[in-house]
All heavy atoms as TSV, in Angstrom:
chain	resi	resn	atom	element	x	y	z
A	1	SER	N	N	25.122	-24.729	-32.202
A	1	SER	CA	C	24.928	-23.528	-31.348
A	1	SER	C	C	25.336	-23.919	-29.907
A	1	SER	O	O	25.227	-25.081	-29.525
A	1	SER	CB	C	23.498	-23.069	-31.411
A	1	SER	OG	O	22.664	-23.961	-30.865
A	2	ALA	N	N	25.670	-22.918	-29.159
A	2	ALA	CA	C	26.073	-23.136	-27.734
A	2	ALA	C	C	24.848	-23.365	-26.906
A	2	ALA	O	O	23.775	-22.797	-27.152
A	2	ALA	CB	C	26.850	-21.974	-27.273
A	3	ILE	N	N	25.009	-24.119	-25.834
A	3	ILE	CA	C	23.931	-24.378	-24.897
A	3	ILE	C	C	24.112	-23.444	-23.708
A	3	ILE	O	O	25.217	-23.445	-23.139
A	3	ILE	CB	C	23.945	-25.867	-24.433
A	3	ILE	CG1	C	23.668	-26.743	-25.624
A	3	ILE	CG2	C	22.873	-26.054	-23.329
A	3	ILE	CD1	C	23.778	-28.252	-25.282
A	4	ALA	N	N	23.117	-22.690	-23.373
A	4	ALA	CA	C	23.203	-21.798	-22.208
A	4	ALA	C	C	23.113	-22.561	-20.976
A	4	ALA	O	O	22.236	-23.433	-20.765
A	4	ALA	CB	C	22.020	-20.751	-22.298
A	5	THR	N	N	24.060	-22.327	-20.081
A	5	THR	CA	C	24.092	-23.097	-18.832
A	5	THR	C	C	23.890	-22.202	-17.566
A	5	THR	O	O	23.887	-22.704	-16.509
A	5	THR	CB	C	25.462	-23.804	-18.650
A	5	THR	OG1	O	26.485	-22.796	-18.647
A	5	THR	CG2	C	25.724	-24.846	-19.749
A	6	ASP	N	N	23.625	-20.988	-17.838
A	6	ASP	CA	C	23.465	-20.051	-16.662
A	6	ASP	C	C	22.041	-19.660	-16.483
A	6	ASP	O	O	21.678	-18.595	-15.990
A	6	ASP	CB	C	24.314	-18.750	-16.894
A	6	ASP	CG	C	23.914	-17.984	-18.106
A	6	ASP	OD1	O	23.231	-18.527	-18.961
A	6	ASP	OD2	O	24.256	-16.793	-18.153
A	7	ARG	N	N	21.095	-20.521	-16.854
A	7	ARG	CA	C	19.672	-20.170	-16.661
A	7	ARG	C	C	19.244	-20.620	-15.232
A	7	ARG	O	O	19.462	-21.709	-14.800
A	7	ARG	CB	C	18.850	-20.960	-17.633
A	7	ARG	CG	C	19.104	-20.466	-19.082
A	7	ARG	CD	C	18.210	-21.139	-20.059
A	7	ARG	NE	N	18.569	-20.580	-21.377
A	7	ARG	CZ	C	18.236	-21.135	-22.507
A	7	ARG	NH1	N	17.517	-22.258	-22.491
A	7	ARG	NH2	N	18.504	-20.595	-23.629
A	8	ILE	N	N	18.657	-19.659	-14.553
A	8	ILE	CA	C	18.280	-19.846	-13.152
A	8	ILE	C	C	16.788	-19.555	-13.001
A	8	ILE	O	O	16.320	-18.539	-13.523
A	8	ILE	CB	C	19.052	-18.902	-12.252
A	8	ILE	CG1	C	20.563	-19.145	-12.415
A	8	ILE	CG2	C	18.641	-19.055	-10.817
A	8	ILE	CD1	C	21.417	-18.109	-11.772
A	9	ALA	N	N	16.058	-20.385	-12.311
A	9	ALA	CA	C	14.678	-20.138	-11.927
A	9	ALA	C	C	14.552	-20.087	-10.454
A	9	ALA	O	O	15.123	-20.957	-9.742
A	9	ALA	CB	C	13.804	-21.216	-12.536
A	10	ILE	N	N	13.859	-19.066	-9.972
A	10	ILE	CA	C	13.687	-18.902	-8.543
A	10	ILE	C	C	12.161	-18.809	-8.263
A	10	ILE	O	O	11.450	-18.041	-8.967
A	10	ILE	CB	C	14.365	-17.566	-8.045
A	10	ILE	CG1	C	15.882	-17.706	-8.311
A	10	ILE	CG2	C	14.095	-17.371	-6.583
A	10	ILE	CD1	C	16.609	-16.462	-7.999
A	11	ALA	N	N	11.692	-19.533	-7.268
A	11	ALA	CA	C	10.295	-19.520	-6.940
A	11	ALA	C	C	10.189	-19.780	-5.431
A	11	ALA	O	O	11.065	-20.280	-4.789
A	11	ALA	CB	C	9.539	-20.601	-7.732
A	12	GLY	N	N	9.030	-19.408	-4.909
A	12	GLY	CA	C	8.740	-19.626	-3.494
A	12	GLY	C	C	8.877	-18.348	-2.651
A	12	GLY	O	O	10.022	-17.889	-2.466
A	13	GLY	N	N	7.798	-17.858	-2.212
A	13	GLY	CA	C	7.810	-16.737	-1.316
A	13	GLY	C	C	7.975	-15.406	-1.978
A	13	GLY	O	O	8.100	-14.361	-1.284
A	14	LEU	N	N	8.026	-15.324	-3.308
A	14	LEU	CA	C	8.173	-14.067	-3.980
A	14	LEU	C	C	6.800	-13.409	-4.192
A	14	LEU	O	O	5.843	-13.981	-4.409
A	14	LEU	CB	C	8.821	-14.322	-5.362
A	14	LEU	CG	C	10.233	-14.861	-5.351
A	14	LEU	CD1	C	10.658	-15.203	-6.721
A	14	LEU	CD2	C	11.176	-13.856	-4.693
A	15	GLY	N	N	6.883	-12.087	-4.023
A	15	GLY	CA	C	5.612	-11.318	-4.153
A	15	GLY	C	C	5.958	-9.837	-4.192
A	15	GLY	O	O	7.099	-9.410	-4.190
A	16	PRO	N	N	4.939	-8.957	-4.105
A	16	PRO	CA	C	5.093	-7.540	-4.195
A	16	PRO	C	C	5.863	-6.953	-3.038
A	16	PRO	O	O	6.405	-5.843	-3.136
A	16	PRO	CB	C	3.704	-6.977	-4.237
A	16	PRO	CG	C	2.775	-8.093	-3.777
A	16	PRO	CD	C	3.516	-9.369	-4.035
A	17	ARG	N	N	6.018	-7.664	-1.940
A	17	ARG	CA	C	6.747	-7.159	-0.747
A	17	ARG	C	C	8.129	-7.894	-0.553
A	17	ARG	O	O	8.852	-7.545	0.349
A	17	ARG	CB	C	5.941	-7.322	0.504
A	17	ARG	CG	C	4.552	-6.669	0.468
A	17	ARG	CD	C	4.737	-5.126	0.571
A	17	ARG	NE	N	3.442	-4.496	0.687
A	17	ARG	CZ	C	2.794	-3.871	-0.340
A	17	ARG	NH1	N	3.325	-3.843	-1.489
A	17	ARG	NH2	N	1.661	-3.302	-0.144
A	18	THR	N	N	8.433	-8.910	-1.427
A	18	THR	CA	C	9.605	-9.696	-1.225
A	18	THR	C	C	10.523	-9.822	-2.417
A	18	THR	O	O	11.565	-10.447	-2.320
A	18	THR	CB	C	9.227	-11.148	-0.751
A	18	THR	OG1	O	8.424	-11.700	-1.771
A	18	THR	CG2	C	8.528	-11.144	0.539
A	19	TYR	N	N	10.186	-9.086	-3.502
A	19	TYR	CA	C	10.960	-9.218	-4.741
A	19	TYR	C	C	12.395	-8.712	-4.521
A	19	TYR	O	O	13.304	-9.137	-5.261
A	19	TYR	CB	C	10.314	-8.427	-5.854
A	19	TYR	CG	C	10.268	-6.978	-5.672
A	19	TYR	CD1	C	11.377	-6.147	-6.083
A	19	TYR	CD2	C	9.186	-6.308	-5.102
A	19	TYR	CE1	C	11.342	-4.811	-5.879
A	19	TYR	CE2	C	9.148	-4.959	-4.926
A	19	TYR	CZ	C	10.262	-4.211	-5.264
A	19	TYR	OH	O	10.248	-2.837	-5.057
A	20	GLU	N	N	12.660	-7.853	-3.574
A	20	GLU	CA	C	14.032	-7.272	-3.340
A	20	GLU	C	C	15.033	-8.400	-3.139
A	20	GLU	O	O	16.260	-8.170	-3.377
A	20	GLU	CB	C	14.009	-6.350	-2.114
A	20	GLU	CG	C	13.346	-5.022	-2.393
A	20	GLU	CD	C	14.234	-4.060	-3.181
A	20	GLU	OE1	O	15.457	-4.238	-3.212
A	20	GLU	OE2	O	13.718	-3.181	-3.772
A	21	VAL	N	N	14.653	-9.564	-2.669
A	21	VAL	CA	C	15.638	-10.626	-2.438
A	21	VAL	C	C	16.294	-11.094	-3.759
A	21	VAL	O	O	17.290	-11.752	-3.760
A	21	VAL	CB	C	15.037	-11.836	-1.689
A	21	VAL	CG1	C	14.454	-11.472	-0.358
A	21	VAL	CG2	C	13.946	-12.496	-2.541
A	22	LEU	N	N	15.690	-10.709	-4.890
A	22	LEU	CA	C	16.217	-11.070	-6.169
A	22	LEU	C	C	17.410	-10.206	-6.612
A	22	LEU	O	O	18.138	-10.562	-7.535
A	22	LEU	CB	C	15.135	-11.026	-7.263
A	22	LEU	CG	C	13.938	-11.951	-7.050
A	22	LEU	CD1	C	12.852	-11.593	-8.077
A	22	LEU	CD2	C	14.356	-13.386	-7.247
A	23	ARG	N	N	17.617	-9.102	-5.954
A	23	ARG	CA	C	18.659	-8.162	-6.359
A	23	ARG	C	C	19.984	-8.786	-6.564
A	23	ARG	O	O	20.609	-8.605	-7.636
A	23	ARG	CB	C	18.748	-7.033	-5.335
A	23	ARG	CG	C	19.755	-5.951	-5.760
A	23	ARG	CD	C	19.863	-4.797	-4.777
A	23	ARG	NE	N	18.570	-4.199	-4.503
A	23	ARG	CZ	C	18.011	-3.279	-5.297
A	23	ARG	NH1	N	18.568	-2.884	-6.371
A	23	ARG	NH2	N	16.781	-2.735	-4.901
A	24	ASN	N	N	20.480	-9.571	-5.690
A	24	ASN	CA	C	21.786	-10.214	-5.806
A	24	ASN	C	C	21.826	-11.223	-6.883
A	24	ASN	O	O	22.820	-11.392	-7.529
A	24	ASN	CB	C	22.217	-10.823	-4.489
A	24	ASN	CG	C	22.593	-9.783	-3.446
A	24	ASN	OD1	O	22.952	-8.676	-3.792
A	24	ASN	ND2	N	22.467	-10.127	-2.201
A	25	PHE	N	N	20.711	-11.894	-7.124
A	25	PHE	CA	C	20.668	-12.889	-8.251
A	25	PHE	C	C	20.816	-12.179	-9.595
A	25	PHE	O	O	21.517	-12.662	-10.466
A	25	PHE	CB	C	19.382	-13.702	-8.199
A	25	PHE	CG	C	19.272	-14.610	-7.015
A	25	PHE	CD1	C	18.541	-14.352	-5.914
A	25	PHE	CD2	C	19.935	-15.864	-7.049
A	25	PHE	CE1	C	18.476	-15.159	-4.854
A	25	PHE	CE2	C	19.869	-16.709	-5.977
A	25	PHE	CZ	C	19.118	-16.348	-4.895
A	26	PHE	N	N	20.112	-11.066	-9.749
A	26	PHE	CA	C	20.251	-10.289	-10.985
A	26	PHE	C	C	21.599	-9.681	-11.145
A	26	PHE	O	O	22.047	-9.412	-12.273
A	26	PHE	CB	C	19.163	-9.156	-11.059
A	26	PHE	CG	C	17.801	-9.696	-11.424
A	26	PHE	CD1	C	16.752	-9.493	-10.600
A	26	PHE	CD2	C	17.604	-10.311	-12.640
A	26	PHE	CE1	C	15.466	-9.964	-10.982
A	26	PHE	CE2	C	16.326	-10.751	-13.011
A	26	PHE	CZ	C	15.294	-10.589	-12.191
A	27	PHE	N	N	22.300	-9.444	-10.073
A	27	PHE	CA	C	23.685	-8.935	-10.170
A	27	PHE	C	C	24.570	-9.952	-10.863
A	27	PHE	O	O	25.392	-9.589	-11.646
A	27	PHE	CB	C	24.216	-8.673	-8.752
A	27	PHE	CG	C	25.611	-8.183	-8.741
A	27	PHE	CD1	C	25.950	-6.866	-9.054
A	27	PHE	CD2	C	26.675	-9.055	-8.415
A	27	PHE	CE1	C	27.266	-6.457	-9.034
A	27	PHE	CE2	C	27.977	-8.617	-8.396
A	27	PHE	CZ	C	28.249	-7.305	-8.701
A	28	TYR	N	N	24.352	-11.176	-10.707
A	28	TYR	CA	C	25.189	-12.249	-11.279
A	28	TYR	C	C	24.681	-12.748	-12.609
A	28	TYR	O	O	25.453	-13.228	-13.409
A	28	TYR	CB	C	25.334	-13.430	-10.285
A	28	TYR	CG	C	26.130	-13.106	-9.081
A	28	TYR	CD1	C	25.486	-12.935	-7.905
A	28	TYR	CD2	C	27.496	-12.968	-9.227
A	28	TYR	CE1	C	26.259	-12.563	-6.738
A	28	TYR	CE2	C	28.228	-12.610	-8.104
A	28	TYR	CZ	C	27.671	-12.432	-6.846
A	28	TYR	OH	O	28.385	-12.096	-5.779
A	29	SER	N	N	23.386	-12.599	-12.887
A	29	SER	CA	C	22.842	-13.133	-14.123
A	29	SER	C	C	21.558	-12.381	-14.489
A	29	SER	O	O	20.611	-12.332	-13.623
A	29	SER	CB	C	22.513	-14.645	-14.002
A	29	SER	OG	O	21.873	-15.069	-15.205
A	30	LYS	N	N	21.469	-11.849	-15.668
A	30	LYS	CA	C	20.250	-11.274	-16.133
A	30	LYS	C	C	19.319	-12.285	-16.738
A	30	LYS	O	O	18.176	-12.048	-17.046
A	30	LYS	CB	C	20.547	-10.200	-17.269
A	30	LYS	CG	C	21.410	-9.045	-16.764
A	30	LYS	CD	C	20.654	-8.189	-15.794
A	30	LYS	CE	C	21.505	-6.975	-15.450
A	30	LYS	NZ	N	21.154	-6.373	-14.152
A	31	ASN	N	N	19.811	-13.527	-16.917
A	31	ASN	CA	C	19.031	-14.643	-17.457
A	31	ASN	C	C	18.373	-15.380	-16.329
A	31	ASN	O	O	18.745	-16.481	-16.023
A	31	ASN	CB	C	19.972	-15.543	-18.311
A	31	ASN	CG	C	19.230	-16.488	-19.161
A	31	ASN	OD1	O	18.054	-16.379	-19.287
A	31	ASN	ND2	N	19.934	-17.466	-19.735
A	32	LEU	N	N	17.417	-14.750	-15.744
A	32	LEU	CA	C	16.781	-15.265	-14.528
A	32	LEU	C	C	15.238	-15.340	-14.740
A	32	LEU	O	O	14.631	-14.428	-15.263
A	32	LEU	CB	C	17.121	-14.376	-13.360
A	32	LEU	CG	C	16.628	-14.682	-11.937
A	32	LEU	CD1	C	17.304	-15.903	-11.501
A	32	LEU	CD2	C	16.856	-13.542	-11.031
A	33	SER	N	N	14.679	-16.419	-14.241
A	33	SER	CA	C	13.239	-16.539	-14.262
A	33	SER	C	C	12.796	-16.560	-12.751
A	33	SER	O	O	13.348	-17.208	-11.930
A	33	SER	CB	C	12.847	-17.890	-14.852
A	33	SER	OG	O	11.457	-18.122	-14.666
A	34	CYS	N	N	11.816	-15.679	-12.478
A	34	CYS	CA	C	11.361	-15.549	-11.097
A	34	CYS	C	C	9.816	-15.653	-11.082
A	34	CYS	O	O	9.079	-15.001	-11.733
A	34	CYS	CB	C	11.777	-14.290	-10.438
A	34	CYS	SG	S	11.535	-12.773	-11.377
A	35	ASP	N	N	9.339	-16.590	-10.307
A	35	ASP	CA	C	7.911	-16.980	-10.218
A	35	ASP	C	C	7.229	-16.291	-9.053
A	35	ASP	O	O	7.768	-16.192	-7.965
A	35	ASP	CB	C	7.871	-18.485	-10.104
A	35	ASP	CG	C	6.457	-18.988	-9.916
A	35	ASP	OD1	O	5.721	-19.085	-10.901
A	35	ASP	OD2	O	6.098	-19.219	-8.762
A	36	MET	N	N	6.002	-15.925	-9.253
A	36	MET	CA	C	5.162	-15.392	-8.255
A	36	MET	C	C	3.821	-16.086	-8.369
A	36	MET	O	O	3.114	-15.911	-9.277
A	36	MET	CB	C	4.943	-13.917	-8.302
A	36	MET	CG	C	4.014	-13.366	-7.187
A	36	MET	SD	S	3.651	-11.628	-7.492
A	36	MET	CE	C	1.891	-11.644	-7.306
A	37	GLN	N	N	3.474	-16.914	-7.396
A	37	GLN	CA	C	2.184	-17.634	-7.430
A	37	GLN	C	C	1.433	-17.388	-6.128
A	37	GLN	O	O	0.378	-16.819	-6.140
A	37	GLN	CB	C	2.438	-19.145	-7.712
A	37	GLN	CG	C	1.150	-19.949	-7.634
A	37	GLN	CD	C	0.143	-19.561	-8.722
A	37	GLN	OE1	O	0.526	-19.123	-9.756
A	37	GLN	NE2	N	-1.091	-19.772	-8.466
A	38	GLY	N	N	1.970	-17.854	-5.038
A	38	GLY	CA	C	1.236	-17.824	-3.776
A	38	GLY	C	C	0.888	-16.406	-3.285
A	38	GLY	O	O	-0.136	-16.235	-2.692
A	39	GLN	N	N	1.753	-15.434	-3.610
A	39	GLN	CA	C	1.484	-14.092	-3.170
A	39	GLN	C	C	0.717	-13.233	-4.183
A	39	GLN	O	O	0.632	-11.982	-4.033
A	39	GLN	CB	C	2.785	-13.412	-2.794
A	39	GLN	CG	C	3.401	-14.000	-1.503
A	39	GLN	CD	C	4.487	-13.148	-0.939
A	39	GLN	OE1	O	4.480	-11.948	-1.075
A	39	GLN	NE2	N	5.432	-13.801	-0.283
A	40	ALA	N	N	0.151	-13.909	-5.154
A	40	ALA	CA	C	-0.661	-13.195	-6.175
A	40	ALA	C	C	-2.033	-12.902	-5.604
A	40	ALA	O	O	-2.878	-12.217	-6.226
A	40	ALA	CB	C	-0.780	-13.983	-7.441
A	41	ARG	N	N	-2.308	-13.435	-4.397
A	41	ARG	CA	C	-3.620	-13.197	-3.753
A	41	ARG	C	C	-3.323	-12.954	-2.271
A	41	ARG	O	O	-2.477	-13.650	-1.641
A	41	ARG	CB	C	-4.426	-14.474	-3.824
A	41	ARG	CG	C	-4.707	-15.039	-5.168
A	41	ARG	CD	C	-4.978	-16.509	-5.130
A	41	ARG	NE	N	-4.997	-17.074	-6.430
A	41	ARG	CZ	C	-3.979	-17.570	-7.105
A	41	ARG	NH1	N	-2.797	-17.515	-6.563
A	41	ARG	NH2	N	-4.097	-18.018	-8.317
A	42	LYS	N	N	-4.003	-11.972	-1.713
A	42	LYS	CA	C	-3.790	-11.680	-0.288
A	42	LYS	C	C	-4.177	-12.867	0.571
A	42	LYS	O	O	-3.559	-13.150	1.588
A	42	LYS	CB	C	-4.636	-10.485	0.117
A	42	LYS	CG	C	-4.073	-9.174	-0.359
A	42	LYS	CD	C	-4.940	-8.048	0.119
A	42	LYS	CE	C	-4.428	-6.724	-0.521
A	42	LYS	NZ	N	-5.284	-5.602	-0.208
A	43	SER	N	N	-5.146	-13.652	0.126
A	43	SER	CA	C	-5.630	-14.793	0.876
A	43	SER	C	C	-4.651	-15.914	0.924
A	43	SER	O	O	-4.636	-16.768	1.827
A	43	SER	CB	C	-6.973	-15.285	0.353
A	43	SER	OG	O	-6.761	-15.855	-0.949
A	44	GLY	N	N	-3.790	-16.006	-0.115
A	44	GLY	CA	C	-2.861	-17.136	-0.298
A	44	GLY	C	C	-3.482	-18.394	-0.740
A	44	GLY	O	O	-2.852	-19.427	-0.970
A	45	LYS	N	N	-4.794	-18.389	-1.052
A	45	LYS	CA	C	-5.529	-19.537	-1.523
A	45	LYS	C	C	-5.466	-19.604	-3.034
A	45	LYS	O	O	-5.901	-18.667	-3.717
A	45	LYS	CB	C	-6.966	-19.517	-1.102
A	45	LYS	CG	C	-7.177	-19.595	0.467
A	45	LYS	CD	C	-8.594	-19.482	0.778
A	45	LYS	CE	C	-8.775	-19.469	2.321
A	45	LYS	NZ	N	-10.197	-19.328	2.671
A	46	ALA	N	N	-4.997	-20.702	-3.585
A	46	ALA	CA	C	-4.801	-20.901	-5.045
A	46	ALA	C	C	-6.137	-20.877	-5.773
A	46	ALA	O	O	-6.191	-20.548	-6.943
A	46	ALA	CB	C	-4.077	-22.146	-5.324
A	47	THR	N	N	-7.244	-21.098	-5.073
A	47	THR	CA	C	-8.560	-21.142	-5.712
A	47	THR	C	C	-9.169	-19.729	-5.814
A	47	THR	O	O	-10.175	-19.562	-6.574
A	47	THR	CB	C	-9.562	-22.031	-4.951
A	47	THR	OG1	O	-9.587	-21.678	-3.601
A	47	THR	CG2	C	-9.054	-23.527	-5.039
A	48	ASP	N	N	-8.615	-18.781	-5.092
A	48	ASP	CA	C	-9.135	-17.398	-5.189
A	48	ASP	C	C	-8.572	-16.764	-6.483
A	48	ASP	O	O	-7.541	-17.145	-6.985
A	48	ASP	CB	C	-8.697	-16.562	-3.976
A	48	ASP	CG	C	-9.501	-16.965	-2.734
A	48	ASP	OD1	O	-10.501	-17.690	-2.893
A	48	ASP	OD2	O	-9.063	-16.552	-1.639
A	49	PRO	N	N	-9.330	-15.764	-6.986
A	49	PRO	CA	C	-8.854	-15.052	-8.217
A	49	PRO	C	C	-7.520	-14.349	-7.909
A	49	PRO	O	O	-7.290	-13.828	-6.835
A	49	PRO	CB	C	-9.935	-14.059	-8.504
A	49	PRO	CG	C	-11.177	-14.504	-7.718
A	49	PRO	CD	C	-10.634	-15.252	-6.550
A	50	ILE	N	N	-6.709	-14.317	-8.936
A	50	ILE	CA	C	-5.426	-13.565	-8.862
A	50	ILE	C	C	-5.782	-12.072	-8.839
A	50	ILE	O	O	-6.651	-11.599	-9.519
A	50	ILE	CB	C	-4.581	-13.853	-10.104
A	50	ILE	CG1	C	-4.037	-15.297	-10.016
A	50	ILE	CG2	C	-3.387	-12.895	-10.225
A	50	ILE	CD1	C	-3.217	-15.771	-11.242
A	51	GLU	N	N	-5.058	-11.405	-7.968
A	51	GLU	CA	C	-5.252	-9.948	-7.779
A	51	GLU	C	C	-4.234	-9.201	-8.669
A	51	GLU	O	O	-3.031	-9.163	-8.356
A	51	GLU	CB	C	-5.131	-9.547	-6.351
A	51	GLU	CG	C	-6.188	-10.178	-5.490
A	51	GLU	CD	C	-5.990	-9.953	-4.011
A	51	GLU	OE1	O	-5.520	-8.878	-3.598
A	51	GLU	OE2	O	-6.234	-10.909	-3.192
A	52	MET	N	N	-4.688	-8.646	-9.785
A	52	MET	CA	C	-3.797	-8.084	-10.720
A	52	MET	C	C	-2.993	-6.899	-10.190
A	52	MET	O	O	-1.873	-6.633	-10.644
A	52	MET	CB	C	-4.551	-7.692	-12.009
A	52	MET	CG	C	-5.072	-8.865	-12.803
A	52	MET	SD	S	-3.765	-10.075	-13.149
A	52	MET	CE	C	-2.646	-9.216	-14.196
A	53	ASP	N	N	-3.528	-6.151	-9.229
A	53	ASP	CA	C	-2.772	-5.065	-8.656
A	53	ASP	C	C	-1.523	-5.587	-7.994
A	53	ASP	O	O	-0.481	-5.009	-8.067
A	53	ASP	CB	C	-3.609	-4.214	-7.713
A	53	ASP	CG	C	-4.196	-5.014	-6.515
A	53	ASP	OD1	O	-4.526	-6.204	-6.745
A	53	ASP	OD2	O	-4.323	-4.480	-5.443
A	54	ARG	N	N	-1.615	-6.775	-7.290
A	54	ARG	CA	C	-0.456	-7.309	-6.679
A	54	ARG	C	C	0.542	-7.843	-7.681
A	54	ARG	O	O	1.764	-7.691	-7.555
A	54	ARG	CB	C	-0.870	-8.474	-5.754
A	54	ARG	CG	C	-1.719	-8.024	-4.603
A	54	ARG	CD	C	-2.134	-9.202	-3.744
A	54	ARG	NE	N	-1.130	-9.891	-3.071
A	54	ARG	CZ	C	-0.461	-9.487	-1.932
A	54	ARG	NH1	N	-0.825	-8.352	-1.386
A	54	ARG	NH2	N	0.476	-10.198	-1.422
A	55	VAL	N	N	0.055	-8.442	-8.810
A	55	VAL	CA	C	0.926	-8.937	-9.901
A	55	VAL	C	C	1.657	-7.724	-10.515
A	55	VAL	O	O	2.885	-7.811	-10.731
A	55	VAL	CB	C	0.082	-9.677	-10.954
A	55	VAL	CG1	C	0.987	-10.027	-12.154
A	55	VAL	CG2	C	-0.547	-10.916	-10.355
A	56	CYS	N	N	0.918	-6.635	-10.820
A	56	CYS	CA	C	1.590	-5.469	-11.401
A	56	CYS	C	C	2.628	-4.845	-10.459
A	56	CYS	O	O	3.679	-4.484	-10.952
A	56	CYS	CB	C	0.502	-4.398	-11.783
A	56	CYS	SG	S	-0.563	-4.961	-13.158
A	57	GLU	N	N	2.379	-4.795	-9.231
A	57	GLU	CA	C	3.310	-4.236	-8.258
A	57	GLU	C	C	4.568	-5.120	-8.227
A	57	GLU	O	O	5.700	-4.596	-8.196
A	57	GLU	CB	C	2.690	-4.237	-6.835
A	57	GLU	CG	C	3.572	-3.576	-5.836
A	57	GLU	CD	C	2.876	-3.436	-4.473
A	57	GLU	OE1	O	1.667	-3.724	-4.363
A	57	GLU	OE2	O	3.573	-3.121	-3.511
A	58	TYR	N	N	4.398	-6.420	-8.291
A	58	TYR	CA	C	5.574	-7.341	-8.349
A	58	TYR	C	C	6.384	-7.131	-9.629
A	58	TYR	O	O	7.581	-7.047	-9.593
A	58	TYR	CB	C	5.075	-8.786	-8.254
A	58	TYR	CG	C	6.139	-9.800	-8.427
A	58	TYR	CD1	C	7.082	-10.119	-7.449
A	58	TYR	CD2	C	6.158	-10.585	-9.622
A	58	TYR	CE1	C	8.010	-11.044	-7.617
A	58	TYR	CE2	C	7.139	-11.578	-9.764
A	58	TYR	CZ	C	8.077	-11.785	-8.751
A	58	TYR	OH	O	9.060	-12.781	-8.942
A	59	VAL	N	N	5.690	-7.093	-10.751
A	59	VAL	CA	C	6.395	-6.943	-12.030
A	59	VAL	C	C	7.138	-5.573	-12.022
A	59	VAL	O	O	8.275	-5.547	-12.491
A	59	VAL	CB	C	5.402	-7.058	-13.264
A	59	VAL	CG1	C	6.079	-6.664	-14.542
A	59	VAL	CG2	C	4.874	-8.481	-13.300
A	60	ARG	N	N	6.523	-4.501	-11.615
A	60	ARG	CA	C	7.199	-3.208	-11.523
A	60	ARG	C	C	8.435	-3.333	-10.662
A	60	ARG	O	O	9.521	-2.755	-10.953
A	60	ARG	CB	C	6.229	-2.144	-11.058
A	60	ARG	CG	C	5.298	-1.553	-12.092
A	60	ARG	CD	C	4.674	-0.286	-11.599
A	60	ARG	NE	N	3.831	-0.503	-10.421
A	60	ARG	CZ	C	2.576	-0.900	-10.397
A	60	ARG	NH1	N	1.969	-1.145	-11.536
A	60	ARG	NH2	N	1.935	-1.045	-9.226
A	61	GLY	N	N	8.281	-3.984	-9.527
A	61	GLY	CA	C	9.432	-4.114	-8.579
A	61	GLY	C	C	10.539	-4.880	-9.220
A	61	GLY	O	O	11.735	-4.487	-9.096
A	62	VAL	N	N	10.265	-6.000	-9.829
A	62	VAL	CA	C	11.311	-6.832	-10.452
A	62	VAL	C	C	11.980	-6.082	-11.565
A	62	VAL	O	O	13.244	-6.011	-11.716
A	62	VAL	CB	C	10.741	-8.168	-10.945
A	62	VAL	CG1	C	11.781	-8.925	-11.790
A	62	VAL	CG2	C	10.290	-9.060	-9.766
A	63	CYS	N	N	11.150	-5.344	-12.378
A	63	CYS	CA	C	11.748	-4.557	-13.477
A	63	CYS	C	C	12.626	-3.468	-12.939
A	63	CYS	O	O	13.686	-3.134	-13.566
A	63	CYS	CB	C	10.639	-3.990	-14.366
A	63	CYS	SG	S	9.775	-5.144	-15.372
A	64	SER	N	N	12.354	-2.910	-11.793
A	64	SER	CA	C	13.228	-1.868	-11.198
A	64	SER	C	C	14.575	-2.422	-10.851
A	64	SER	O	O	15.553	-1.681	-10.800
A	64	SER	CB	C	12.539	-1.207	-9.981
A	64	SER	OG	O	12.608	-2.081	-8.884
A	65	LEU	N	N	14.697	-3.686	-10.622
A	65	LEU	CA	C	15.943	-4.328	-10.235
A	65	LEU	C	C	16.870	-4.498	-11.526
A	65	LEU	O	O	18.076	-4.663	-11.390
A	65	LEU	CB	C	15.785	-5.681	-9.643
A	65	LEU	CG	C	14.948	-5.700	-8.355
A	65	LEU	CD1	C	14.768	-7.133	-7.875
A	65	LEU	CD2	C	15.628	-4.868	-7.256
A	66	LEU	N	N	16.275	-4.410	-12.674
A	66	LEU	CA	C	17.022	-4.657	-13.908
A	66	LEU	C	C	17.687	-3.396	-14.449
A	66	LEU	O	O	18.468	-3.439	-15.349
A	66	LEU	CB	C	16.130	-5.229	-14.989
A	66	LEU	CG	C	15.500	-6.572	-14.621
A	66	LEU	CD1	C	14.509	-6.966	-15.699
A	66	LEU	CD2	C	16.590	-7.614	-14.491
A	67	LYS	N	N	17.343	-2.227	-13.874
A	67	LYS	CA	C	17.901	-0.976	-14.359
A	67	LYS	C	C	19.343	-0.735	-13.986
A	67	LYS	O	O	19.827	-1.204	-13.004
A	67	LYS	CB	C	17.000	0.173	-13.875
A	67	LYS	CG	C	15.650	0.171	-14.466
A	67	LYS	CD	C	14.826	1.272	-13.967
A	67	LYS	CE	C	13.429	1.186	-14.542
A	67	LYS	NZ	N	12.598	2.232	-14.097
């Protein structure tokens, strides 16, 4: 079988207000992984609970780029 070489992972600074920067990456490849960790909480503290409303907003935004 062929080995996929166009797999891209993007992380750092992504969140519900910054997902738009992914638009050009999706233009070139639909095989993209995009991480959201630090902006999953308003506080930015990894020890605070993840705020699911922020996660859902991010997922909806990223999905809108795939249409």
